C-alpha positions in Angstrom: 0.0 0.0 0.0 2.8 2.4 0.9 4.5 1.5 -2.4 1.3 2.4 -4.3 1.0 5.7 -2.5 4.6 6.5 -3.2 4.1 5.6 -6.9 1.0 7.8 -7.0 2.9 10.8 -5.5 5.7 10.3 -8.1 3.1 10.2 -10.9 1.4 13.3 -9.5 4.7 15.1 -9.2 5.6 14.3 -12.8 2.2 15.4 -14.1 2.4 18.7 -12.2 6.0 19.2 -13.5 4.8 18.5 -17.1 2.1 21.2 -16.6 4.3 23.8 -14.9 7.4 23.5 -17.2 5.5 24.7 -20.3 3.9 27.5 -18.4 7.2 28.6 -16.9 8.9 28.5 -20.2 6.1 30.4 -21.8 6.3 33.1 -19.2 10.1 33.3 -19.6 9.8 33.5 -23.4 7.1 36.1 -23.2 9.3 38.3 -21.0 12.5 37.7 -23.1 11.1 37.5 -26.6 7.7 39.3 -26.1 8.4 42.2 -28.4 9.4 39.8 -31.2 6.3 37.7 -30.7 4.0 40.7 -30.6 5.4 42.2 -33.8 5.8 38.9 -35.7 4.1 38.6 -39.1 2.5 35.4 -37.8 0.7 37.4 -35.1 -2.9 37.2 -36.4 -4.1 39.8 -33.9 -1.6 42.3 -35.1 -2.5 41.6 -38.7 -6.1 42.3 -37.9 -5.2 45.6 -36.2 -3.3 46.7 -39.2 -6.5 46.4 -41.3 -8.6 48.2 -38.7 -6.3 50.8 -37.2 -4.7 53.9 -38.8 -1.0 53.7 -37.8 0.3 56.4 -35.5 2.9 58.9 -36.4 6.7 58.5 -35.8 8.8 61.4 -34.6 12.4 61.9 -33.9 13.7 63.1 -30.5 13.2 66.8 -31.4 9.6 66.4 -32.7 10.4 66.1 -36.4 7.7 63.9 -38.0 9.3 61.0 -39.8 6.1 59.1 -40.7 2.4 59.8 -40.8 -0.8 58.4 -42.5 -2.8 60.4 -45.0 -6.6 59.5 -45.1 -8.7 59.9 -48.2 -11.6 58.2 -50.0 -11.7 56.6 -53.4 -14.5 56.9 -56.0 -16.4 54.2 -54.2 -16.3 56.1 -50.9 -13.8 53.6 -49.4 -11.2 54.9 -47.0 -7.7 54.9 -48.5 -4.7 55.0 -46.1 -1.4 56.3 -47.5 1.7 56.1 -45.4 3.9 59.2 -45.9 7.4 59.9 -44.7 9.4 63.0 -43.8 8.9 66.1 -46.1 12.6 66.2 -46.9 14.1 63.6 -49.2 17.4 63.9 -47.4 15.8 63.1 -44.0 13.8 60.2 -45.5 16.8 58.4 -46.8 18.9 59.2 -43.8 16.5 57.5 -41.3 15.0 54.8 -43.5 16.9 52.0 -41.8 15.5 53.0 -38.4 12.0 54.0 -39.5 11.5 51.4 -42.3 8.8 51.5 -44.9 5.3 50.1 -45.6 6.7 47.3 -47.8 8.8 45.9 -45.0 12.1 46.1 -47.0 14.1 46.9 -43.8 13.7 44.1 -41.3 12.9 45.0 -37.7 12.7 48.8 -38.3 10.3 50.9 -36.2 7.4 50.5 -38.7 7.4 46.8 -37.8 9.2 46.3 -34.5 7.1 49.1 -32.8 3.9 48.0 -34.4 2.2 47.2 -31.1 2.2 50.9 -30.4 1.7 52.2 -33.8 -1.4 50.0 -34.3 -2.9 50.4 -30.8 -2.4 46.9 -29.5 -2.5 48.3 -26.0 -5.6 50.4 -26.5 -8.3 49.8 -23.9 -11.9 49.1 -24.8 -13.1 52.6 -23.4 -10.4 54.2 -25.6 -11.7 52.3 -28.6 -15.3 53.3 -27.9 -14.3 56.9 -27.5 -12.5 57.0 -30.8 -15.3 55.1 -32.7 -17.8 57.6 -31.4 -15.9 60.4 -33.0 -15.1 59.9 -36.7 -15.3 56.1 -36.6 -11.6 55.6 -37.2 -9.2 54.0 -34.8 -5.8 55.5 -34.5 -2.7 53.9 -33.0 -0.2 55.5 -30.7 2.3 58.1 -31.8 5.9 57.1 -31.2 8.9 59.2 -30.6 12.4 57.8 -31.3 15.7 58.6 -29.7 17.4 59.4 -33.1 18.2 63.0 -34.2 17.1 63.3 -37.8 19.2 66.4 -38.3 22.3 64.6 -37.1 21.5 61.7 -39.4 21.0 64.0 -42.4 24.4 65.6 -41.7 26.2 62.2 -41.5 24.5 61.2 -44.7 26.0 64.3 -46.4 29.6 63.5 -45.4 29.7 59.8 -45.7 31.9 58.7 -48.6 29.8 58.3 -51.7 29.7 54.9 -53.4 30.8 53.1 -50.3 28.8 50.8 -48.1 29.1 51.0 -44.3 27.5 52.1 -41.1 27.5 54.9 -38.5 26.2 54.6 -35.0 26.1 57.4 -32.4 25.1 56.6 -28.9 24.7 58.4 -25.5 27.1 56.2 -23.5 25.4 57.1 -20.2 21.8 56.3 -21.2 22.0 54.1 -24.2 20.0 56.4 -26.4 20.8 55.9 -30.1 21.1 59.3 -31.8 22.0 57.8 -35.1 21.9 54.3 -36.5 22.7 54.6 -40.1 23.4 52.2 -43.0 24.8 52.8 -46.4 23.7 52.6 -49.2 20.2 53.8 -48.3 17.1 54.8 -50.3 14.1 57.0 -50.3 11.1 55.0 -48.9 8.6 57.4 -50.4 9.4 56.8 -54.0 11.5 53.6 -54.2 9.4 51.2 -56.3 12.0 48.4 -55.9 14.7 48.1 -53.2 17.6 45.7 -53.5 18.6 43.5 -50.6 21.9 45.4 -50.7 20.1 48.7 -50.0 17.7 47.2 -47.5 20.3 45.6 -45.2 20.8 47.5 -42.0 24.6 47.3 -41.7 24.6 49.0 -38.3 22.8 46.1 -36.7 23.0 43.1 -39.1 26.4 43.3 -40.8 28.9 41.1 -39.1 32.6 41.6 -39.8 36.0 41.5 -38.3 36.4 45.0 -36.7 40.2 45.2 -37.2 42.3 46.9 -34.6 39.3 48.4 -32.9 39.1 45.0 -31.2 42.4 45.7 -29.5 40.3 47.4 -26.9 39.1 43.9 -25.7 42.6 42.3 -26.1 44.0 45.2 -24.0 41.3 44.7 -21.3 42.1 41.0 -21.2 45.8 41.8 -20.7 45.2 44.4 -18.0 42.9 42.0 -16.1 44.8 38.7 -16.5 48.5 39.5 -16.7 50.6 41.0 -13.9 51.5 44.6 -14.5 55.1 43.7 -15.4 53.8 41.6 -18.2 51.4 44.3 -19.5 51.3 48.0 -18.7 54.8 48.3 -17.5 56.4 46.1 -20.1 58.4 46.9 -23.2 57.7 44.9 -26.3 59.9 44.4 -29.4 58.3 44.8 -32.8 60.2 43.8 -36.0 57.2 44.4 -38.3 55.5 41.0 -37.8 55.6 37.5 -36.3 56.4 34.5 -38.5 54.6 31.3 -37.6 55.8 29.1 -40.4 55.9 28.6 -44.2 52.2 27.6 -44.4 50.9 29.7 -41.6 49.2 33.1 -41.7 52.0 35.3 -40.4 50.9 38.3 -38.4 52.2 41.5 -40.1 52.0 45.1 -39.0 50.4 47.4 -41.5 52.8 48.2 -44.3 55.4 46.0 -42.6 56.2 48.8 -40.1 58.7 47.8 -37.4 57.9 49.8 -34.3 61.0 48.6 -32.5 61.1 48.8 -28.7 57.6 50.0 -27.7 55.4 50.2 -24.5 51.9 48.8 -24.4 50.4 52.2 -24.4 52.4 53.2 -27.5 51.6 49.9 -29.1 47.9 50.6 -28.7 48.3 54.2 -29.9 50.3 53.1 -33.0 48.1 50.0 -33.5 51.0 47.5 -33.4 49.7 44.1 -34.5 52.8 42.3 -33.3 52.4 43.4 -29.7 48.7 42.4 -29.5 49.4 39.1 -31.2 52.1 38.4 -28.5 49.6 39.3 -25.8 46.9 37.0 -27.2 49.4 34.1 -27.3 50.4 34.7 -23.7 46.9 35.1 -22.5 45.7 32.0 -24.3 42.3 31.3 -25.8 40.5 30.7 -22.5 41.3 34.2 -21.1 40.7 35.9 -24.5 37.4 34.2 -24.9 36.3 35.0 -21.4 37.1 38.7 -21.8 35.2 38.8 -25.2 32.2 37.3 -23.4 32.3 40.0 -20.7 31.9 42.6 -23.5 28.8 40.7 -24.8 30.4 38.8 -27.6 28.5 35.5 -28.0 25.4 36.9 -26.2 22.0 36.2 -27.5 20.9 39.9 -27.9 17.3 40.4 -27.1 17.1 44.2 -26.7 13.7 45.8 -26.1 13.6 48.3 -29.0 15.7 46.8 -31.8 17.1 43.5 -33.2 20.9 43.2 -33.4 22.8 40.2 -34.8 24.8 38.3 -32.3 28.5 38.8 -32.4 31.0 35.9 -32.4 34.5 35.3 -31.1 35.1 32.3 -33.4 33.0 29.9 -35.6 33.5 27.0 -33.2 34.2 26.3 -29.5 37.5 24.7 -30.4 40.3 26.6 -28.6 42.3 28.9 -30.9 46.0 28.5 -31.1 49.0 29.8 -33.1 48.3 32.3 -35.9 44.5 32.1 -35.4 44.8 33.2 -31.8 47.4 35.8 -32.6 45.3 37.3 -35.4 42.3 37.4 -33.1 44.3 39.5 -30.6 45.0 41.9 -33.5 41.3 42.1 -34.4 41.1 39.7 -37.4 40.6 35.9 -37.9 37.0 34.7 -37.3 35.8 37.7 -35.3 32.3 38.9 -36.3 30.9 42.0 -34.7 28.3 44.6 -35.7 29.1 48.3 -35.8 26.4 48.8 -33.1 28.0 46.4 -30.8 31.4 48.0 -31.3 29.8 51.3 -30.3 28.5 49.6 -27.2 32.0 48.4 -26.4 33.4 51.9 -26.8 30.6 53.3 -24.7 31.4 50.8 -21.9 34.9 52.2 -21.7 33.6 55.8 -21.6 31.0 54.8 -18.9 33.4 53.4 -16.4 33.0 49.8 -17.6 29.2 49.8 -17.6 27.6 48.8 -20.9 24.1 50.3 -21.4 21.4 48.6 -23.5 20.9 50.5 -26.8 17.5 52.2 -26.8 15.5 53.5 -29.7 12.1 54.2 -28.2 11.8 57.5 -26.4 8.1 57.5 -25.8 4.8 56.1 -27.1 1.6 58.1 -26.5 -2.0 57.7 -27.5 -3.8 60.5 -29.4 -5.7 61.3 -26.2 -2.4 61.7 -24.3 -2.2 58.3 -22.5 1.4 57.4 -22.0 2.1 53.8 -23.2 5.9 53.8 -22.8 8.5 56.2 -21.5 12.3 56.0 -21.9 14.4 54.6 -19.1 18.1 53.8 -19.3 18.8 50.1 -18.8 22.2 48.6 -17.8 23.0 45.7 -20.1 26.1 44.4 -18.3 29.3 45.4 -16.5 32.0 44.7 -19.1 35.0 45.5 -16.8 35.9 47.2 -13.6 36.3 50.9 -13.4 40.1 50.8 -13.1 40.5 48.9 -16.3 38.1 51.2 -18.1 40.1 54.2 -16.9 43.3 52.8 -18.2 41.8 51.9 -21.6 40.3 55.4 -21.7 43.8 56.9 -21.2 45.2 54.7 -23.9 42.4 55.6 -26.3 43.1 59.3 -25.6 46.8 58.6 -26.7 45.5 57.2 -30.0 44.0 60.6 -30.8 46.7 62.8 -29.4 49.7 61.0 -30.8 48.7 57.8 -32.6 46.8 56.6 -35.6 43.6 58.5 -34.7 44.9 62.1 -34.8 42.5 63.0 -37.6 39.6 62.6 -35.1 40.9 65.3 -32.7 38.8 68.3 -32.0 40.4 71.4 -30.3 38.9 71.9 -26.9 37.5 68.4 -26.6 39.0 65.3 -25.0 38.4 62.8 -27.8 39.3 59.1 -27.2 39.3 56.6 -29.9 40.7 53.5 -31.7 41.2 53.1 -35.4 40.9 49.8 -37.2 41.8 48.6 -40.7 40.2 45.2 -41.3 41.6 43.0 -44.1 38.9 40.9 -45.8 40.2 38.2 -48.1 37.4 38.7 -50.7 38.0 42.5 -51.0 40.5 44.5 -52.9 40.6 47.3 -50.3 40.4 47.2 -46.5 37.5 48.2 -44.3 38.1 51.4 -42.4 36.9 51.5 -38.8 36.9 54.0 -35.9 35.3 53.8 -32.5 35.5 56.6 -30.0 33.9 59.0 -27.6 34.0 62.4 -25.9 35.4 62.1 -22.4 33.1 64.9 -21.1 29.9 64.6 -19.1 28.5 67.5 -21.0 28.8 65.6 -24.3 28.4 61.9 -23.4 28.5 60.7 -27.0 30.2 57.6 -28.4 30.3 56.4 -32.0 31.4 53.7 -34.4 32.1 54.3 -38.1 32.7 51.5 -40.6 33.4 52.2 -44.3 33.8 49.2 -46.5 36.6 48.9 -49.0 37.8 52.4 -48.3 41.3 52.1 -46.8 42.7 52.7 -43.3 40.7 53.7 -40.3 43.1 56.6 -39.6 42.8 58.2 -43.0 39.1 57.5 -43.8 37.0 56.9 -40.6 38.8 59.1 -38.1 38.2 62.3 -40.1 34.5 61.4 -40.3 34.5 61.0 -36.5 36.0 64.5 -36.1 33.2 66.1 -38.2 30.5 64.2 -36.3 32.1 65.2 -32.9 32.2 68.8 -34.1 28.5 68.7 -35.1 27.5 67.1 -31.8 29.2 69.8 -29.7 29.1 72.8 -32.0 32.9 73.1 -32.0 
């Protein structure tokens, strides 16, 4: 009898567990992936709302209207809804990868990812009745984004023509995205056909080796894992490269430059590949990988306001060795990082090691003034301790004052940065990168610039950064 009762309790426990596990997983998924579910094309409720509700307007942070819906009637008296975008063609093309279009060319742009607000999914029944008793048309919530359309338009005007790439500008204290731009772009108002090449948001979806900008992470790993005598206080010898063998990918410094006897700080400022290859080999794959993970590389990004491709340290979990590990330390090999994530990494350095979640939604409000959502800064993770961040900030300052990033300098501002020149086997020219920030609480702005097949980060991306920093501060 006791055995029977024990068996019944076990069966009951298993049954309860079978019921609770799906419920628990469903609750977890709703919290973690709720926005993606609510805005999915397979969400039949949202599809119904799009047929019944007039989409709300989209504004930038300064109140510039970026999207609205025009209402008219056809010859049969049927209501015709036409989605219109900003009055200025320059503004329309500059913000298209953030705003999107009615045809859904840009994946996960505001038009689709913020659809639950734009189409009134959170509207109460009294609100519906109130609107229906008026003109009989339901209107969704108006959305205000964090981006600055004037800044985006300016960046659009100075970005190198006929080049692909991305620019991200972020408030490193709050996570607000002031610019999230991809090139080439297009005008959503008149583009009858848009190529995949134009529609791809390179700021959030383009994964690439970031070149020497990644040395920020290698430097962090060295400062945290090696004794000071083996890192900051050590002198390295650079002969222009490291030879691994006849059939290996030897690590070479740009142009074969031999930096000679060089400190770690100078090696960072001059972007010495040999020094950072040596550091990676001494650290080993385990330490390098752990530091990369502390900066969010390998994370499953599930941000609230936008979708960002996951970055990768390597294509497999097999420990890197030899030339592969050395090149990873210098920012090449199998590294795959988006420009937006690199901006987050630079922001963490500027913010004392604290990495903020990138935010795109400033507010959502119904036409009657009901607040659906309001901006709040969200800490994503702590990437490093404040002491390490302060040292890296000092090294990044040296890059701009006396290193490869001098073209990013702005008189009267403390600009910190890191250049990158990423070599891609399938390309004739290198990709130019620059990440940096203003070390000033009055101007808490960080940025990442990537220009494909353009040359070096110091000659191409750094001057663009200088112009953007000038614009942001009025210098």
